[in-house]
N, C-alpha and C positions, 0 to 999 in steps of 0.2 A: 365495490374495487374485484376486476377478479384478480385470480391467481395467474399468472405467466411463469415461463422455461426460462433464464436466462443462463444459457452454458451451458444445463445439465442443474443446477442450482435452482429449487423450485423458491421462489420470491414474489412478494408484491409492491406493485409499482410505487412509486416514495412521493407523494404528496409534497408542498415546495414546505409547506410550516409543522416536519410532521414530527421535528426535535427528534425521539429515540429510534435509534434502527441499528443494525443486525449488518457487519463486517461479518462475511465470507468469504474461506478459500474452498475450492470444487475443482474435481474434476469433470471433465464434459460427460462423463458417464452418473453424476446426479452423485459424488462420492463427498462426501463433505471432510476437508483437513482442516479447518478450522473457522471457531463462529467468536464473535465476540459481540454486546451489545457496545453501541457506541451512541453517549448522550451527543446533546445538541453541542458544539464548542469543543467538544474531546476528538484528541487527536489520537496516531497511529503510527507507525510507521515499516516500516520496508529495510530491513539491514541485511548486506552481505561482505562477502571480501572479496577486494578486487582481488582478480584471477590470476594478474601476475605476480602486483607488489604483498599483496595479501592484508594488507589492511582493511579495517572496513567501512562500507560506505552508507548514508542511511537518503532515505525520502521520505518525507515526514507530509502527512495526510491533515487533515480535522474533516469533520460534520459540519457541516454549515449550513444549515435549515433544510437539512436533505441533502447536500449535494456534497460528491464523496471531491476533495478539495487540495489539488499539491503546496501545501504552503512552504517546505523549506526544505533541502538537502546540505547533506555532509556531505563533503570531495577531503579527505585529509591531505590531497598533492595534487599535482597535476598530472595522472599519472594517465596511460594510451585510455581516451574514451572519456576522461574526466574535462570535465573544461568547464567556465562560464561562458554562457552567452551574452554578448551587451546587450542592456534592452530587454532581457528576463531574469527580472528581478534583481536585490544587488548585490553583491559581492562582500564580507566581510571577513576578518580575521577569526578564528576559531580559536587566537593566543598559543595555538602547537604547531603551527607552521602548517598548517592546513584551513580551512574555507571554510562555509557560512553561505550558502544563497539564499537570503532570503525572502520575501515578501513575492515568493510566486504566483500568488493565486489564483493557478489554473486549476479550472472544475476540469474534471475527467471527463468525458463523453460519454453518455449512460450508467453514469455513476461504473462503471467496471472493466476489465481491460484482463488481458491475457497475461502470464507471465511463466516462463518456461528454467523452474529452479535449477543453477548448475548444483553438480553432486559433491559428494567431499568438502574440503576447506571452504568453497567459496558460499556454502550455507546460508541459502533465503533465507528465511526469515521473517516475521509480522510480529513484531512487539504493541503490546498494546498495556500502557504502564508495567509494570515490573514480569508480566508475562509475555511470552516468547514462544512462538511454533516454528517448529523447522519444517519447511515446507521441501527443503532438500532432502532431510531425512525421510519424510511418507510419501514423496513424487518425482525425485530426479529428473529429472528432460521432461512430467508431463506437462502436459497444456491444464496450466491451473487459472479459476478466472478468480478475482477477488473483485468481491463486488457491496458496494452498499446499499442494505435495502431498505424499506418501512419495517417498524416494530419489531418485537422482541419476540424473546423467545423462538420456536419452532414457525417457519409459515405458515 
């Protein structure tokens, strides 16, 4: 297996049943902003505050046999840009006036995507367990590639 360059982050392609993987957030020049080891079946969330209403929104992913998969989203309100699309997951109450969209189960093409973190109160973060890294604090408005790649430690 040979190393490839993914949006600036050096990485190894994922084998279908690799299990352990590395979640990274990198700038296009290769600067690493965050790195987490993610076991097969382990999840993480991208969190941010809605730019108008200010409440926290979450998109939660899981490593499923080396595939980055969107599994659920939390939306505290039906504010601008937030809604459930019928046929895409299942909407359930969160018991506090908001809702979860469960059972999304959408593999992310290429195991990566680009995010442009908002600045200030929007505060885009990656949270794995009890650890969160603010991408907004490190690279507001920059082009950040979030990727799940094979293996542990530095590629």
